[in-house]
N, C-alpha and C positions, 0 to 999 in steps of 0.2 A: 944304714942305708934306708931302712923302712921308715925311720923318723924324718927323713929329709923331705919326702913328698907327703903332704897331708890330703887324705881322701876323706871327705865328710861321709858320715853314716847316712843312709836313706831315712827320711822321716816316715814315721809310722802313721797310717791312717787310723784315726780313732774317732768314731762317731758315737755320740751318746744317744740312745734311742729315746724318743719322746713318749709321753704317755698316750696311749691310744684307747679310746673308749668305743668298742664296737656297738654298744647299745645306743649311744648318742648318734653315731653315724647312721644306724638303721632308722632312728627316729627322724633325723633330718631328711633321709631319702623318702620316707613315708610322707613327710610334710611337703616336699617338692612335688611328689606324684599327686597328692591331694590338690595342691595349688594349681598344678597343670590341668587337672581334670575340671576344676571349678573356673579356670581362666583367670585366676588371681596372679598378678605380676608382683614380684618382689622389688624392693628398692634397688636401684642400680642396674636393673635388667634392661637390656637393649630392646627398644621398641622401634621398628622401622617406620620411617615417615611416609612410605609409600604403601597404601592400602592394597588389599588383594584386588587384582585386576586393573589397578591404576597404571601399571607399567605398560600393559597392552593398549590401554586407551590412549596413553601419551604417545605411543609409537604410531598408532593409526591416525591420530589427530595431527601428527607432525611436530609435536612438542619437542621431541628428542631426535628428530630426523637429522641425518648428516648435513642436509642442505641448510637447515636452519642454524645448525652449529657452525657451519662454514661461513654463513652470512654474519653471524655474531662475531666470529673471529676476524673476518675482514673489516668489519666496522671498528673493532677495537684497534686493529692495525692502522687504519686510516686516521683515527683520532690521534694515535701516538705519533704518526708521521707529521701530522699538522702541528702538534705541540712542539715537536723537536724542530721543525722548520721555523716556527715563530721564535723559539729560543735562540736559534742560530742567527736569525735576522736581527734580533735585538743585541746579540753579542757583537756582531759585525758592524752595527750602526754606530 
């Protein structure tokens, strides 16, 4: 009766530890701290395209205001409606 139903054995979790060099890790941490103090940026590091204070200036000038964004959105919608209307006109003609 025990051989009729096959129940698989659970798989064992076997992870092989990788080599860890604490000296190298400390050295890299010191290098990152030094570069941060000197203001040196490493390759691949994210640099924001908005400078300090630029966001507030943009808000006060109306560059990113809700009204200007709404106006841009309405303009795009109007252009899209005109293009669709012209396409329908030529399809029906």
